[in-house]
C-alpha positions in Angstrom: 104.4 -79.1 8.5 106.1 -81.1 11.0 108.2 -84.4 10.7 105.2 -86.4 11.5 103.1 -84.7 8.6 105.7 -84.9 6.2 106.4 -88.6 6.9 102.6 -89.2 6.7 102.6 -87.9 3.0 105.6 -89.8 2.2 104.2 -93.1 3.3 100.8 -92.8 1.8 101.0 -90.3 -1.2 101.0 -91.9 -4.7 104.1 -90.1 -5.6 106.0 -90.4 -2.4 106.6 -86.5 -2.0 105.2 -83.4 -0.6 105.8 -80.0 -2.3 106.6 -77.6 0.5 107.2 -74.5 -1.7 106.0 -73.2 -5.0 107.0 -69.7 -6.0 107.8 -67.5 -9.1 111.7 -67.4 -8.8 112.8 -64.1 -7.4 116.1 -64.0 -9.6 114.4 -65.7 -12.8 111.0 -64.6 -13.2 109.9 -66.7 -16.0 110.5 -69.7 -13.9 108.5 -71.3 -11.0 110.6 -73.0 -8.4 109.1 -76.0 -6.7 110.7 -77.5 -3.6 109.7 -80.8 -2.6 110.6 -83.4 0.2 110.6 -86.9 -1.2 110.8 -90.5 0.0 114.4 -91.5 0.4 115.5 -88.5 2.4 115.4 -86.3 -0.6 114.7 -82.7 -1.4 113.8 -82.2 -5.0 114.2 -78.5 -6.4 112.6 -78.0 -9.9 112.5 -74.9 -12.1 109.9 -74.7 -14.6 108.6 -72.1 -17.1 105.6 -70.4 -15.8 102.4 -72.7 -16.4 104.3 -75.8 -17.3 105.0 -79.0 -15.3 107.6 -80.6 -17.2 110.8 -80.0 -19.3 112.5 -77.9 -16.9 115.2 -78.4 -14.4 115.1 -81.0 -11.7 117.8 -81.6 -9.2 117.5 -84.3 -6.3 119.6 -83.9 -3.1 119.8 -87.0 -0.9 120.4 -86.6 2.8 121.3 -89.0 5.7 117.8 -89.0 7.2 114.4 -87.6 6.5 115.0 -85.4 9.4 118.0 -83.8 8.1 116.3 -83.4 4.6 113.4 -81.5 6.6 116.0 -79.3 8.5 117.7 -78.5 5.1 114.5 -77.7 3.6 113.5 -75.3 6.4 117.1 -73.7 6.2 117.0 -73.3 2.3 113.5 -71.8 2.4 114.5 -69.8 5.6 111.4 -71.0 7.5 111.4 -71.8 11.2 110.7 -75.4 12.4 107.4 -76.5 11.5 107.1 -73.6 9.1 107.0 -75.6 5.7 103.8 -75.2 3.7 102.0 -77.9 2.0 101.5 -77.0 -1.6 100.5 -80.5 -2.4 97.4 -80.3 -0.3 96.6 -76.7 -1.2 97.3 -76.9 -4.9 98.3 -73.3 -4.7 100.0 -71.9 -7.9 101.8 -68.5 -7.7 100.4 -65.6 -9.5 102.6 -64.5 -12.4 104.4 -61.5 -11.7 105.6 -59.2 -14.5 108.7 -60.2 -15.9 111.7 -57.8 -15.1 113.8 -58.8 -18.1 115.4 -62.1 -16.6 115.9 -64.7 -19.3 116.7 -68.4 -19.5 120.2 -67.5 -20.7 120.9 -65.9 -17.3 119.3 -69.0 -15.5 121.4 -71.3 -17.7 124.5 -69.2 -16.7 123.8 -69.5 -12.9 123.1 -73.0 -13.2 126.6 -73.6 -15.1 128.5 -71.3 -13.0 127.3 -72.8 -9.7 125.7 -69.5 -8.6 122.2 -71.0 -8.3 120.9 -70.8 -4.8 120.3 -74.5 -3.8 119.8 -76.7 -0.6 123.3 -77.5 1.3 124.3 -80.4 3.6 123.4 -83.2 1.1 125.4 -86.4 0.8 124.4 -86.9 -3.0 123.3 -84.9 -5.7 121.6 -86.2 -8.8 120.0 -84.7 -12.0 117.6 -87.0 -13.8 118.6 -87.5 -17.7 117.4 -84.7 -19.7 118.4 -81.3 -21.6 119.4 -79.7 -18.3 121.8 -82.5 -17.2 124.7 -81.4 -19.3 124.9 -78.1 -17.4 125.1 -79.9 -14.0 128.9 -79.7 -14.0 128.8 -76.0 -13.0 126.7 -76.9 -9.6 128.7 -77.0 -6.5 
């Protein structure tokens, strides 16, 4: 997707966001990581238990412009310009891979310690109120 297509989704979509990646976390196999670009020049990264769509971690990263958010998402996902997928349109959900012994404990430790791989270049980071918010102190 390019900037024009992303902006089109943000202007007409009911939730004002488009999911550009949804995959089983490489490091934390019980979790599915979703990355969305949202209205307000924002990237939203969510980690949910496989098959669930609520109750997980949600972190919002605000950028100076929608263009800088798209560039940051491309860098975070390691895709070239225009290489973002549209999971909002396709509805594709990843196949569950066999758990490699990863646990929510190691995920929590990575979140607390600031070792969780997250987008960079943001001007503000937010975490909606919830269980996981208490751990945000460890995010850099």
